[in-house]
C-alpha positions, -999 to 999 in steps of 0.1 A, spaced: -183 -272 -8 -153 -293 -14 -122 -278 -31 -100 -298 -54 -67 -307 -39 -50 -288 -67 -70 -259 -54 -60 -259 -15 -52 -224 -14 -82 -213 -26 -112 -198 -8 -150 -192 -12 -166 -161 -15 -204 -161 -20 -227 -130 -31 -264 -120 -36 -268 -108 -71 -294 -87 -79 -308 -79 -116 -306 -110 -136 -330 -113 -157 -323 -146 -180 -295 -172 -187 -275 -142 -204 -272 -123 -173 -261 -155 -157 -232 -157 -183 -230 -118 -180 -219 -121 -144 -199 -153 -143 -177 -135 -171 -172 -100 -154 -161 -122 -123 -138 -142 -142 -119 -110 -153 -111 -99 -119 -80 -104 -104 -74 -136 -83 -106 -156 -98 -108 -188 -104 -141 -198 -110 -173 -183 -105 -208 -200 -103 -238 -184 -104 -275 -195 -100 -303 -173 -115 -331 -192 -97 -317 -184 -63 -295 -153 -72 -263 -166 -53 -228 -160 -68 -202 -184 -56 -166 -174 -62 -137 -198 -56 -103 -170 -56 -70 -175 -44 -69 -168 -4 -61 -131 -1 -60 -122 -37 -98 -112 -38 -122 -95 -18 -160 -105 -17 -169 -64 -10 -150 -54 -40 -164 -82 -66 -200 -68 -52 -191 -34 -59 -179 -48 -96 -210 -62 -103 -231 -35 -92 -211 -7 -114 -221 -30 -143 -254 -30 -135 -261 -61 -113 -271 -44 -78 -246 -72 -57 -234 -74 -20 -214 -103 0 -230 -128 25 -195 -138 40 -197 -109 68 -231 -114 75 -246 -140 104 -276 -162 93 -298 -140 116 -293 -114 92 -295 -135 63 -326 -144 69 -338 -110 82 -331 -97 50 -344 -126 29 -375 -124 50 -376 -81 40 -368 -88 8 -400 -115 3 -420 -90 16 -409 -64 -6 -411 -81 -38 -447 -97 -28 -459 -61 -27 -438 -55 -61 -457 -86 -74 -495 -79 -62 -487 -42 -83 -476 -64 -113 -503 -83 -110 -530 -51 -110 -514 -35 -135 -510 -61 -157 -547 -72 -158 -554 -34 -161 -535 -31 -189 -546 -63 -206 -584 -57 -196 -583 -20 -211 -567 -27 -242 -590 -62 -249 -620 -43 -239 -619 -23 -267 -620 -47 -293 -650 -65 -277 -673 -54 -309 -646 -73 -333 -654 -102 -316 -690 -105 -308 -700 -80 -334 -712 -54 -309 -714 -16 -313 -684 4 -309 -678 9 -272 -670 48 -266 -640 62 -259 -621 25 -253 -625 18 -288 -612 54 -295 -576 53 -311 -565 82 -295 -574 58 -262 -552 32 -271 -524 56 -275 -526 74 -242 -528 35 -227 -496 25 -246 -480 57 -234 -482 52 -202 -475 17 -203 -443 23 -216 -437 51 -194 -445 37 -159 -449 -2 -156 -429 -6 -184 -405 21 -180 -381 -1 -155 -378 -29 -183 -371 -4 -212 -341 15 -191 -326 -18 -181 -330 -32 -219 -311 -1 -232 -283 -1 -201 -278 -43 -209 -270 -33 -245 -248 0 -235 -230 -25 -214 -227 -48 -247 -243 -80 -227 -280 -78 -240 -306 -97 -219 -345 -106 -221 -355 -70 -212 -336 -56 -243 -356 -81 -267 -388 -66 -250 -379 -33 -247 -368 -33 -286 -403 -51 -295 -424 -30 -272 -404 7 -281 -407 -4 -320 -444 -13 -325 -452 18 -305 -432 41 -324 -446 21 -356 -478 33 -339 -471 66 -335 -461 73 -369 -494 57 -384 -512 75 -364 -496 108 -375 -493 100 -410 -528 84 -420 -519 87 -454 -493 56 -453 -521 35 -445 -508 18 -420 -522 0 -389 -521 13 -358 -514 -15 -333 -513 1 -300 -525 -29 -282 -492 -49 -290 -467 -30 -269 -497 -27 -237 -504 -67 -244 -468 -72 -244 -460 -54 -211 -491 -67 -197 -483 -107 -205 -441 -101 -193 -454 -86 -160 -478 -115 -152 -455 -142 -163 -428 -125 -142 -451 -128 -112 -457 -160 -119 -425 -171 -124 -409 -152 -91 -436 -169 -73 -427 -205 -85 -391 -200 -82 -402 -189 -45 -419 -225 -39 -391 -242 -55 -365 -226 -26 -388 -227 3 -373 -253 16 -340 -236 21 -354 -206 38 -373 -230 58 -337 -247 70 -324 -213 74 -352 -205 96 -348 -232 119 -313 -220 138 -326 -209 168 -319 -172 177 -317 -175 211 -302 -200 238 -308 -205 279 -275 -204 295 -267 -224 328 -240 -196 344 -210 -204 366 -218 -246 364 -189 -268 360 -217 -293 361 -252 -296 351 -282 -291 376 -289 -316 397 -329 -314 392 -352 -303 364 -382 -298 384 -407 -272 383 -389 -230 378 -359 -253 360 -356 -221 338 -349 -197 370 -317 -186 371 -307 -192 333 -294 -162 313 -309 -157 278 -283 -152 251 -279 -150 215 -271 -187 202 -245 -173 182 -224 -166 216 -227 -198 228 -189 -216 233 -185 -255 232 -183 -268 264 -213 -243 281 -242 -260 299 -277 -248 284 -314 -253 297 -339 -267 268 -372 -267 278 -404 -286 262 -415 -263 231 -377 -250 225 -353 -256 194 -323 -270 203 -302 -241 201 -265 -259 193 -252 -292 188 -246 -310 220 -251 -337 246 -280 -344 272 -262 -342 306 -295 -344 322 -330 -351 320 -355 -371 294 -371 -363 267 -384 -370 231 -372 -346 203 -386 -341 167 -362 -349 142 -379 -348 116 -363 -311 100 -328 -337 96 -341 -371 88 -377 -367 76 -393 -388 103 -424 -373 119 -418 -396 150 -401 -379 181 -368 -398 192 -361 -404 227 -332 -390 241 -313 -397 274 -281 -387 293 -252 -398 269 -275 -391 239 -263 -364 212 -287 -337 200 -286 -311 170 -295 -279 166 -325 -269 152 -344 -302 165 -375 -296 184 -381 -307 221 -412 -321 226 -418 -335 262 -387 -328 289 -367 -300 303 -334 -311 297 -297 -297 297 -272 -300 269 -237 -295 269 -227 -276 237 -200 -298 216 -207 -281 181 -214 -244 175 -220 -222 149 -209 -231 111 -202 -265 130 -237 -279 138 -250 -303 118 -282 -280 107 -254 -253 98 -236 -280 74 -269 -291 60 -278 -252 53 -242 -252 34 -245 -285 17 -278 -272 2 -268 -240 -6 -239 -255 -27 -263 -278 -41 -283 -254 -56 -250 -235 -71 -235 -267 -88 -242 -270 -122 -254 -304 -138 -227 -307 -171 -259 -309 -195 -264 -272 -189 -230 -260 -203 -255 -265 -235 -278 -239 -222 -252 -215 -210 -234 -219 -246 -265 -209 -262 -275 -179 -238 -241 -164 -242 -248 -161 -278 -285 -161 -278 -295 -125 -274 -271 -111 -300 -283 -141 -320 -323 -130 -320 -315 -93 -325 -296 -107 -357 -327 -131 -369 -352 -100 -361 -329 -78 -386 -324 -109 -414 -367 -108 -409 -375 -78 -415 -349 -74 -447 -364 -107 -460 -399 -98 -458 -397 -63 -465 -367 -66 -495 -379 -101 -512 -407 -119 -497 -436 -95 -504 -424 -99 -537 -426 -139 -535 -460 -141 -516 -478 -111 -523 -505 -124 -513 -497 -122 -473 -504 -86 -475 -540 -97 -472 -548 -118 -443 -575 -123 -422 -585 -156 -406 -554 -168 -397 -543 -144 -379 -529 -155 -344 -532 -123 -320 -544 -109 -286 -570 -80 -285 -564 -72 -321 -594 -73 -342 -599 -105 -360 -607 -95 -397 -592 -87 -427 -564 -65 -428 -540 -50 -457 -506 -47 -448 -485 -25 -465 -448 -45 -466 -427 -23 -442 -456 -26 -415 -457 -64 -420 -420 -66 -419 -417 -47 -388 -445 -69 -372 -428 -100 -378 -395 -85 -366 -408 -74 -333 -426 -107 -330 -391 -126 -332 -380 -105 -307 -408 -109 -282 -412 -148 -283 -376 -155 -278 -372 -168 -245 -337 -165 -226 -353 -171 -192 -366 -208 -199 -333 -217 -206 -315 -201 -176 -341 -214 -155 -342 -250 -165 -313 -268 -142 -316 -244 -111 -354 -244 -108 -353 -285 -110 -320 -289 -87 -341 -261 -61 -369 -286 -57 -352 -315 -59 -325 -308 -34 -353 -294 -15 -370 -327 -14 -340 -344 -3 -335 -319 25 -368 -326 37 -366 -362 37 -329 -367 50 -314 -370 13 -286 -344 7 -278 -342 -26 -248 -324 -35 -255 -305 -70 -265 -306 -106 -233 -327 -111 -244 -355 -90 -275 -359 -107 -261 -364 -141 -233 -390 -125 -264 -409 -106 -286 -410 -141 -253 -425 -155 -250 -455 -129 -253 -493 -131 -236 -505 -105 -241 -497 -66 -215 -513 -42 -226 -519 -7 -200 -523 21 -211 -548 46 -206 -538 82 -231 -511 94 -245 -507 58 -259 -538 48 -261 -553 82 -272 -534 119 -234 -529 122 -237 -546 161 -225 -581 156 -230 -605 179 -208 -634 194 -229 -669 188 -200 -688 192 -169 -695 216 -152 -729 207 -115 -734 225 -90 -760 208 -85 -788 234 -51 -790 212 -38 -765 230 -61 -757 257 -55 -779 294 -87 -798 303 -107 -775 322 -109 -778 359 -119 -747 374 -158 -758 375 -187 -744 355 -184 -711 342 -152 -708 366 -118 -697 355 -89 -718 368 -62 -691 389 -27 -686 373 -1 -697 397 26 -673 396 55 -685 367 25 -706 350 17 -700 311 -12 -681 313 -35 -699 290 -75 -694 300 -96 -730 306 -126 -732 288 -155 -711 268 -154 -680 294 -112 -682 293 -110 -675 256 -137 -650 255 -121 -632 288 -85 -631 267 -100 -624 232 -122 -593 253 -87 -579 268 -72 -578 235 -99 -566 214 -107 -536 240 -79 -521 220 -97 -513 188 -133 -498 182 -142 -521 156 -175 -539 156 -166 -571 160 -140 -562 186 -169 -541 208 -191 -575 198 -166 -597 219 -159 -568 245 -197 -567 254 -201 -601 254 -175 -604 281 -193 -578 300 -226 -595 299 -215 -629 314 -190 -609 341 -156 -613 330 -132 -583 336 -104 -569 314 -69 -583 322 -40 -567 327 -26 -558 291 -4 -534 271 18 -531 237 -17 -531 216 -12 -531 173 -38 -530 150 -37 -540 117 -66 -530 96 -86 -559 80 -66 -585 98 -65 -583 136 -51 -569 166 -22 -579 191 -12 -576 227 6 -585 257 -15 -599 284 5 -614 310 35 -614 296 26 -636 266 21 -618 233 -16 -625 220 -31 -629 189 -68 -621 178 -77 -619 138 -85 -636 108 -64 -667 93 -40 -641 73 -32 -622 107 -21 -657 125 0 -667 94 14 -632 93 23 -636 134 38 -670 127 9 -693 140 9 -725 126 -21 -731 110 -30 -763 91 -70 -766 100 -93 -737 116 -131 -741 126 -155 -725 103 -187 -712 113 -209 -710 77 -227 -676 73 -202 -661 104 -174 -645 111 -147 -662 123 -118 -645 146 -93 -668 158 -68 -663 189 -38 -678 195 -14 -673 226 24 -670 224 22 -685 189 -3 -714 191 -41 -715 183 -60 -715 215 -95 -712 198 -123 -693 176 -154 -668 183 -180 -668 157 -198 -638 150 -226 -624 134 -238 -594 119 -276 -597 108 -288 -577 84 -313 -550 82 -347 -556 82 -348 -534 43 -313 -545 34 -331 -577 10 -357 -554 1 -331 -527 -13 -312 -553 -32 -345 -564 -50 -359 -526 -58 -325 -518 -72 -325 -543 -94 -357 -535 -104 -344 -503 -113 -321 -522 -137 -290 -515 -114 -264 -544 -102 -259 -548 -67 -226 -559 -55 -216 -569 -21 -179 -556 -8 -164 -570 26 -135 -579 43 -149 -611 57 -140 -647 39 -158 -659 11 -178 -683 29 -192 -655 51 -198 -632 20 -214 -664 8 -239 -670 32 -248 -632 33 -254 -633 -5 -274 -660 -5 -297 -642 21 -297 -609 -1 -303 -629 -32 -272 -623 -48 -254 -645 -75 -217 -654 -65 -201 -630 -93 -218 -600 -69 -197 -610 -41 -163 -588 -34 -151 -609 -5 -117 -606 17 -107 -568 5 -92 -549 32 -103 -514 37 -73 -500 20 -78 -520 -11 -119 -513 -13 -108 -478 -36 -92 -502 -57 -119 -531 -65 -140 -496 -69 -115 -486 -98 -114 -523 -109 -150 -518 -116 -148 -487 -132 -120 -496 -156 -142 -523 -164 -167 -499 -180 -190 -496 -150 -204 -466 -135 -204 -473 -99 -221 -459 -68 -206 -470 -32 -227 -470 -4 -207 -467 28 -205 -452 68 -183 -427 55 -158 -432 78 -137 -464 70 -153 -460 36 -142 -427 28 -114 -438 -3 -144 -458 -15 -165 -432 -15 -145 -407 -33 -135 -433 -59 -167 -444 -67 -188 -425 -98 -213 -416 -69 -203 -418 -33 -237 -424 -7 -230 -420 27 -252 -435 52 -262 -423 86 -242 -386 82 -236 -376 118 -197 -378 106 -179 -345 92 -163 -373 64 -194 -384 55 -206 -350 47 -170 -341 31 -165 -370 12 -199 -387 1 -219 -371 -30 -256 -381 -15 -256 -380 24 -283 -403 40 -295 -386 75 -319 -413 83 -305 -445 95 -324 -463 66 -309 -487 37 -340 -479 13 -331 -444 14 -304 -455 -13 -334 -463 -34 -351 -431 -28 -318 -412 -31 -311 -427 -67 -348 -424 -75 -350 -382 -68 -318 -378 -86 -329 -396 -114 -364 -377 -114 -342 -345 -107 -325 -351 -139 -351 -361 -159 -368 -327 -151 -337 -308 -159 -337 -325 -195 -372 -319 -200 -366 -286 -190 -339 -279 -215 -356 -299 -242 -388 -275 -241 -367 -245 -236 -346 -253 -265 -375 -266 -288 -398 -235 -279 -372 -214 -292 -362 -232 -322 -398 -233 -331 -414 -204 -318 -387 -182 -338 -393 -197 -374 -431 -192 -367 -429 -160 -355 -404 -149 -382 -434 -156 -408 -424 -197 -416 -455 -207 -420 -472 -172 -431 -468 -182 -471 -486 -216 -471 -509 -215 -442 -511 -178 -435 -503 -180 -399 -490 -146 -387 -481 -143 -349 -488 -109 -338 -465 -95 -314 -489 -96 -283 -496 -137 -286 -456 -140 -290 -456 -120 -259 -477 -140 -239 -460 -172 -255 -426 -160 -239 -443 -155 -206 -459 -188 -206 -428 -203 -219 -408 -191 -183 -434 -204 -160 -437 -237 -178 -403 -245 -172 -406 -237 -133 -439 -254 -129 -428 -285 -148 -399 -284 -118 -428 -279 -92 -442 -313 -103 -414 -332 -90 -432 -329 -57 -463 -353 -72 -437 -380 -75 -424 -379 -41 
């Protein structure tokens, strides 16, 4: 997680928080954390049950915060002092334990619903009364057992939350179930009151709540499964090659003899490790000996193995498929690419979308509001409603129930009012509000991690949804990043006639001006100067000189000016290599310059005189044009941003199908962020796509920064979306995934809000006078359980789109 500049002295603490039931619990936990000294911000994820706390350095202790939450009713513990292996083991043990609990809950819920409903079969099928199961005392015993055993935890937790002044979903369910039970007990003990016994209502409520919790938890595990699989990819052990200052000479049969197996966490940078076929790579490293094919699908989503040989880089967690290799550890522990990805996904799942603030605001007052509405419902119907609408006391075929007899019933005012109030308590669903955003982000970030698309959280998803412009850096982004020399043109006006024979270079007699004759001489001096920088164009010129067997010349005093060129002193003469602006700044007289349509021109000047020009072309990626077309079909404007001259940029724009006004040319690296800001001032919501190194300022300035080929720390730190594969079409896929995930968030929040806005009034009896529709508490409980499950299930449907 990035820390804002004004909070550079902050540190991040992570806690596992248990006991949260709904969005109200999330609000209560965040409130408790923010009240602690030194805490700056606190974000809590209901789906993953993780709290991320930003606090002043040295001002807060993770264990102390965890203890505070535990004392407040939310069993918590710190993650900061535990290794990934400990976390994985704890989560696995916890998952197994919860699976056992789920099995019991499903079994108990099924028994409760079956026994409560089977006693009323004679009402549905006009059969004879079933002995014992239809007796009122049996239903009393069943309700008593249900409340005292499977429902005990719900009721106790609900009352505790009320006592802590932080009521949650269990408080509403507990109030509803207990009130229904007590009212039925009164009716049973005092038959002269003429009340109906509805012991089946609390039984059905608890049954459906238990069933709904189980289904919801299973769906939440499925949503979080990708992160758990990423964590499990981290290897536990490594084969250390001991007492080796260099890699072993051979890797034949018995290569593993003499190695020492140690925990992967104990590997040090610079040590040599043996990786056999079938092993996971334990740390990030560089191949020192051997050849193999490596499955990198856990990083990139690409299923085809990648060939690796000496000098190639490997990432922790990838799978060695074919050959034994020795690698030298370059990054270990939390510095590995896999650890960074795990941290990135964890942070993404904690960061909320701004749209979630609506749900958070509602959740803070939700439970209090529901209890107030339930109280108002009771008072209205008992004192006013039954007098205005006396016919509602005689209902029959419009009663919506779960197991209750579907036959005419004459209600007393007190009993009717009580049933409606209980239905209001039970039907309300703060869980759906709390799960709407985190479950969608869980699924979306999980899909992205599987496919090499790393999205940094809900706030990024919302910004992606608002985008209308995508700006592409050219070199290494739209192009392959490996330009090649196509032309080498000496300027006869400044170069003496070539006299050294075909392909030769004249020797320079002592004391003569070191001007180099012919195309080879021009290429040689340009490559000598360009060897002082690592720009892709410079690398192309040096590579071409090496290809032609031209050795570099002695040179010193190198100086690079980003976006312009480089200078050096070669054999006592100052040499400039760069663009036209660079020559002008160096005092080189320039009247007319050779141009190369669709190519980048690099000019060479020696001792203040132009001696030639070299043309370099960086070919477009195979999927560049298709990517731009797809973005345009999605309603986005694509813009080319480059430091190349207008003519070169225009030629590339033609290949991409872009109009001239979609080209920003001759923009130096330091000016890219200003170009992005200018577009934003004009009202555009801008995404910047770059390689994450020299484009870092522009990536940070854009509304959404998309970093290509995220093997660099800069890309992971700066970009909002990180693309692990070297595929430009992933820009489209990342935007599609972000849009789809954000749409799921909006759908979930819409459903959660609308469900409560419609369900609570219906339960309160809005439709009762006109349509005779009465929602029994058991039916309300079933709807509430269905609401939470439907939100999580809707999030899981994201996988069908990708």
